[in-house]
C-alpha positions in Angstrom: 0.0 0.0 0.0 2.7 2.4 0.8 4.5 1.9 -2.5 1.2 2.7 -4.3 1.1 6.0 -2.6 4.5 7.1 -3.9 4.2 9.9 -6.4 7.2 9.0 -8.4 10.3 6.7 -8.7 12.3 8.9 -6.3 9.7 8.6 -3.6 9.5 4.8 -4.1 13.3 4.5 -3.8 13.2 6.7 -0.7 10.6 4.4 0.8 12.7 1.3 0.0 15.8 2.9 1.5 13.9 3.5 4.7 12.8 -0.1 4.8 16.3 -1.4 4.3 17.7 0.9 7.0 15.0 -0.3 9.4 15.8 -3.9 8.6 19.5 -3.2 9.3 18.5 -1.8 12.7 16.4 -4.9 13.3 19.3 -7.2 12.4 21.6 -5.4 14.8 19.1 -5.9 17.6 18.4 -9.4 16.6 22.1 -10.3 16.6 22.2 -9.5 20.3 19.3 -11.8 21.1 20.3 -15.0 19.2 22.7 -17.7 20.4 26.4 -17.3 19.5 26.0 -20.2 17.0 23.4 -18.2 15.0 25.1 -14.8 15.0 26.9 -15.5 11.6 23.5 -16.2 10.0 22.3 -12.8 11.2 25.5 -11.2 10.0 25.1 -12.7 6.6 21.5 -11.4 6.4 22.7 -7.9 7.5 25.4 -7.9 4.8 22.8 -8.8 2.2 20.5 -6.0 3.4 23.5 -3.6 3.3 24.1 -4.6 -0.3 20.4 -3.8 -1.1 20.8 -0.4 0.6 23.9 0.4 -1.5 22.1 -0.5 -4.8 19.1 1.5 -3.8 21.3 4.5 -3.0 23.0 4.3 -6.3 19.6 4.1 -8.1 18.4 7.1 -6.1 21.5 9.1 -7.1 20.9 8.4 -10.8 17.4 9.9 -10.7 18.0 12.5 -8.0 17.5 16.2 -8.8 
């Protein structure tokens, strides 16, 4: 629903970037809650999310006024 409310591509990318940042914050908190044996899994997920954030940031720069 939120994506449908975006007025343009820039707004959609801004929304996606916020979601990725929120997910990274969640991963940081989650890492502190999981057993030591599972921390690497959370770290892998966080790295993947960081990669998404980088790609979204690049896309946003390409269309940014």
